[in-house]
C-alpha positions as CSV (number, residue, x, y, z in Angstrom):
1,X,0.0,0.1,0.1
2,X,3.1,2.2,0.3
3,X,3.5,2.1,-3.6
4,X,3.0,5.5,-5.0
5,X,0.3,4.3,-7.5
6,X,-1.8,3.1,-4.7
7,X,-1.6,6.7,-2.9
8,X,-4.7,8.3,-4.2
9,X,-6.8,5.2,-3.5
10,X,-5.2,4.4,0.1
11,X,-8.2,5.1,2.0
12,X,-10.5,3.4,0.0
13,X,-8.2,0.2,-0.3
14,X,-8.1,0.3,3.6
15,X,-12.1,0.5,3.8
16,X,-12.4,-2.2,1.4
17,X,-9.9,-4.4,3.1
18,X,-11.4,-3.9,6.4
19,X,-15.0,-4.7,5.4
20,X,-13.6,-7.9,3.7
21,X,-11.7,-8.9,6.9
22,X,-15.0,-8.6,9.0
23,X,-16.9,-11.4,6.9
24,X,-16.3,-15.2,7.7
25,X,-14.8,-16.9,5.0
26,X,-17.9,-19.4,5.0
27,X,-21.1,-19.3,6.7
28,X,-20.2,-22.2,8.9
29,X,-17.0,-20.5,10.3
30,X,-18.4,-17.9,12.7
31,X,-14.9,-16.4,12.8
32,X,-13.6,-13.1,11.1
33,X,-10.0,-11.9,10.9
34,X,-11.2,-8.7,12.9
35,X,-12.5,-11.0,15.9
36,X,-8.7,-11.6,16.5
37,X,-7.1,-9.2,19.2
38,X,-3.7,-9.7,17.5
39,X,-5.0,-8.7,13.8
40,X,-6.9,-5.7,15.5
41,X,-3.9,-4.6,17.4
42,X,-1.8,-4.8,14.1
43,X,-4.3,-3.1,12.0
44,X,-4.9,-0.2,14.5
45,X,-1.1,0.5,14.9
46,X,-1.1,1.0,11.0
47,X,-3.8,2.8,10.4
48,X,-3.3,6.4,9.4
49,X,-4.2,8.7,12.4
50,X,-7.1,11.2,11.8
51,X,-6.0,15.1,11.7
52,X,-8.3,17.6,12.9
53,X,-7.8,21.2,12.9
54,X,-9.8,24.5,13.7
55,X,-10.2,27.5,11.5
56,X,-9.7,30.8,12.3
57,X,-13.4,31.1,12.8
58,X,-13.7,28.4,15.4
59,X,-14.9,25.7,12.8
60,X,-13.4,22.2,13.5
61,X,-12.6,20.3,10.1
62,X,-11.1,16.7,9.9
63,X,-9.5,15.0,7.2
64,X,-12.3,12.9,6.0
65,X,-10.0,10.5,3.9
66,X,-8.9,8.7,7.3
67,X,-11.6,9.5,9.3
68,X,-13.9,7.2,7.1
69,X,-11.2,4.5,7.3
70,X,-11.4,4.6,11.3
71,X,-15.1,4.5,11.2
72,X,-14.9,1.5,8.9
73,X,-12.5,-0.3,11.1
74,X,-14.7,0.2,14.0
75,X,-17.6,-0.6,12.6
76,X,-16.2,-4.0,11.2
77,X,-14.5,-4.8,14.4
78,X,-18.0,-4.4,16.2
79,X,-19.6,-6.6,13.6
80,X,-17.1,-9.2,14.1
81,X,-18.0,-9.4,17.8
82,X,-14.6,-7.7,19.0
83,X,-14.6,-6.3,22.5
84,X,-15.5,-2.7,22.5
85,X,-13.1,0.0,22.9
86,X,-13.8,2.6,25.4
87,X,-15.7,5.8,24.5
88,X,-12.2,7.8,25.3
89,X,-10.3,5.4,22.9
90,X,-12.9,6.1,20.1
91,X,-12.8,9.6,20.9
92,X,-9.1,9.9,20.5
93,X,-8.9,8.0,17.4
94,X,-11.6,9.7,15.7
95,X,-10.3,13.2,17.3
96,X,-13.9,13.8,18.3
97,X,-14.7,16.9,20.8
98,X,-17.4,19.1,21.7
99,X,-16.9,21.2,18.4
100,X,-16.2,18.0,16.4
101,X,-18.7,15.3,17.5
102,X,-20.0,12.3,15.5
103,X,-22.5,13.3,13.0
104,X,-25.9,11.3,12.3
105,X,-24.5,9.9,9.3
106,X,-21.5,8.5,11.4
107,X,-23.7,6.9,14.1
108,X,-26.0,5.3,11.3
109,X,-22.7,3.9,9.5
110,X,-21.2,2.8,13.1
111,X,-24.5,1.4,14.4
112,X,-25.3,-0.8,11.5
113,X,-25.9,-4.5,12.0
114,X,-24.0,-4.3,15.6
115,X,-24.7,-5.9,18.9
116,X,-26.5,-3.9,21.7
117,X,-23.1,-2.9,23.5
118,X,-21.9,-1.2,20.4
119,X,-25.2,0.8,20.4
120,X,-24.8,1.8,23.9
121,X,-21.1,2.9,23.3
122,X,-22.9,5.3,20.5
123,X,-25.4,6.4,22.9
124,X,-22.5,7.4,25.0
125,X,-20.6,8.9,22.3
126,X,-23.3,10.8,20.4
127,X,-26.7,10.5,22.5
128,X,-28.7,13.1,20.3
129,X,-28.4,11.0,17.4
130,X,-27.9,7.5,18.8
131,X,-31.0,7.6,21.3
132,X,-33.5,8.0,18.6
133,X,-31.9,5.7,16.2
134,X,-31.1,2.5,18.6
135,X,-32.7,3.4,22.0
136,X,-35.9,1.3,21.6
137,X,-33.6,-1.8,20.2
138,X,-31.3,-1.2,23.5
139,X,-34.3,-1.2,25.9
140,X,-35.9,-4.3,24.1
141,X,-32.6,-6.2,24.8
142,X,-31.9,-4.5,28.4
143,X,-34.9,-2.7,30.0
144,X,-32.6,-1.7,32.8
145,X,-31.1,0.7,30.4
146,X,-33.8,3.1,30.7
147,X,-32.9,3.6,34.5
148,X,-29.6,5.7,33.0
149,X,-31.9,8.0,30.8
150,X,-33.5,11.1,31.7
151,X,-37.2,12.0,30.8
152,X,-36.0,14.2,28.0
153,X,-33.8,11.2,26.7
154,X,-36.7,8.8,26.9
155,X,-38.8,11.4,24.8
156,X,-36.3,11.0,21.9
157,X,-37.0,7.4,21.6
158,X,-39.9,7.4,19.0
159,X,-41.4,4.3,19.9
160,X,-42.1,5.3,23.3
161,X,-43.9,8.4,22.2
162,X,-47.8,8.8,21.3
163,X,-47.0,9.1,17.7
164,X,-44.6,5.9,17.7
165,X,-47.4,3.8,19.3
166,X,-49.8,4.2,16.3
């Protein structure tokens, strides 16, 4: 991948590679490469860092090229059933802050076809986007999750509102 001809396609190639590594080789083999701690550690150490900058107007920007690769890495690891990173590790890898938070699109990408624990991590990282998307699924699997939510947060879950009950 360090070959100059691949430079323009580097991020796309990494994303495709990560996506393929999360899929089992055969249906009866429930193991994916990203399920291996050693493979994840090695890949993580080799992924290019996300760079974030703040313009003179105070607007945070991110190098979207490798930001997307990291989103793919986390999503595919979670799909493969790998132990979750902490919210702090995800924030650090993606260079998240109050000014540069996960977008709704990012939350949708990260939360597709993952287990409930990954959805709960997304709620911790981006509650405004993740609760409406995954709150009801989490509550259905773990009703005790409601104890940690405020009344305002519960109203964000459409299925718990009068409109959602129709």
